[in-house]
Each structure stands twice: as structure tokens, then as C-alpha cells.
Phi, psi and omega in degrees: 000132183280140176281105184277180185299323180299317179288323177298317177298321179296317178299309183298322179297313183290325176294319180295333178278356179084018180293151181297124183294327178296322178294318177299316181301314182296321178298316181293323175298315180297332178283350176099010179283152181289134182304320181294323178293320179297313183296321178296317183290322184269340187064041189215140172237137180295151179290141181233134173271104186294342178294341178274353182260122181297156173262131184250339182227167185289321183254318180116348177204161183200136179262136181221174172263135176286150174312125188298320181293318178294318180297322178299320179293317178297317183296318177298315179300317181298313182296326181282339188236357186296334179281356178256017182291154179248145177298134180252128180244112177234093189302132176068013187235309175238122182203173177280164182289337186266334180204193184256031180282151178305140184226020179213157176231161184230131173255116181290138178269157172287157180297322180296321180290322175303312182297320181294321178296314179299314183295325180288318185276332186306306181295327179293318180289324178296319177296317181294315184272350180056045178204158178279137184239157175232128182293141180235325183197140164234109178287168176291189177277112179273127179250107175283143180255182182306135179068014181294144175230131173252113183299143177294137187199173168244149182277174182289130183288339181287326191227352187234046183289310178238128188220174178215143174246122176257123174275120184266317185196156175203139172235093187233150176268341173209157183303144180240095187281149164274122178268119185221140175282155166260188184288354177251017177065024174268134183274142178231148175253106184259131180250138177239144172250159178307131182096352176263156182224141178250120171275139180202153177268084193289333180283336182263324187259129176291137182206159180173185178229077184285346178273124182304140180294119176263087183165190185265319179199162180209114189249127181230156166243137178250132183233127190235149180222153170246168180285131181283130178263110184281000000 
């Protein structure tokens, strides 16, 4: 269900009145709105007690090569559609280093390409995490722009337990690391090249790109899974 203008006005009014954001969030969930839409509109993520989230791997992340045939297909799609990207607004989450202006664009994927990405990554992630997974989301190709900052965060525990980041393309003047914790709260700076993919336990491990992007663009696909309940 889409958050229409009436609900957006209601959200903004209650935030301006100083109402508890967690309470607003719960009301919107009860109304049937999608958690990602709520978070984008509010610029807010609910608090999570990571001690309640199981650990599935020894470190929490792992870098791999994406299937070459699939990456070639993604790359062709990106080159053909990158000029049709839409501005992405994620308040308080993705912004430029100097202010809170939008700093990313999104290229929507075809349904067939989404399914192919999920089907390709699912067995690899299941083997890595040693658990059965159920696909929940493949976002489009996110293109970060100059000076972009991705705030450090944890993903949603309901739908983003085990995830993958595919690097599609980058035009950078210096490396742009993903800063991610391991299971012992030690920070790591992970670098990806086009065609590489990072497996990670996103709901448990804090991660982001707090260093402003020194370059023109950096394009990723995010693929998410939840634990399958047999």
C-alpha cells in the first residue's frame, strides 16, 4: 500500500509535534504500509537489539565474484538504462557531505532480472550462512553521486538478515570503502570492483559509507533475504 499525501501530511504533522517516531512507525506498520516506504518517508529506522539476532557466519561478511554471465547481463542493462534513472530521496540516510540534499539515483530493474539475481545468489548465500533463505527484495541499481554519504546503519531484521551488494560500475578518483563491523564490533574497510559481490549479515552488523564519494558515480545492486521458516 502506497503512502499517500494524506498520510505524509499526518507523518510530518506528528513529527513536528515531537511525537515518538517509534510510535508513528508502529502505527504505519499496523496500517499495512511497507517498512522500506515508511523508513524512506520518515528518515527513521526502528531500534533493534542485535543480541536477539542470531549469528550465521564466523566473521559476518565475505567478498566473492558474481557469476560472469549474470554480471555481463547486468552491465548491458545498466549501460542501456542509466540515463533513465530517477532521483532517490532517503531522508537522513543518503545525502551529500555538505548538506542533506539527495545524492543518489535509482535505475529500476526488470522483474526477470530481479528474479535471476535472486536465483543466482540464493544458493551461494545459503551455503555461506548454512541456513535456508527466502528472497525478500532486490532493489534497482542505486547510483551514488559526487560527495555522497551513506549513513552507518543496520538493516531490517524482518527481511534483510542475509544480503549481498553487487558493484555494477564506478567512476571514482579514490577508493570508496564500505565500512562494516564484524561480529566482534571491529570495523573493516571493504573495497569492491565491478563484478564483485559482498555477502553480509546486514541486520546484525552496522555498515555504511561515511567517507564522502570522491568521484562521479558508484553503482550498486542490493539483494536481500530472510530466514526461511520450514
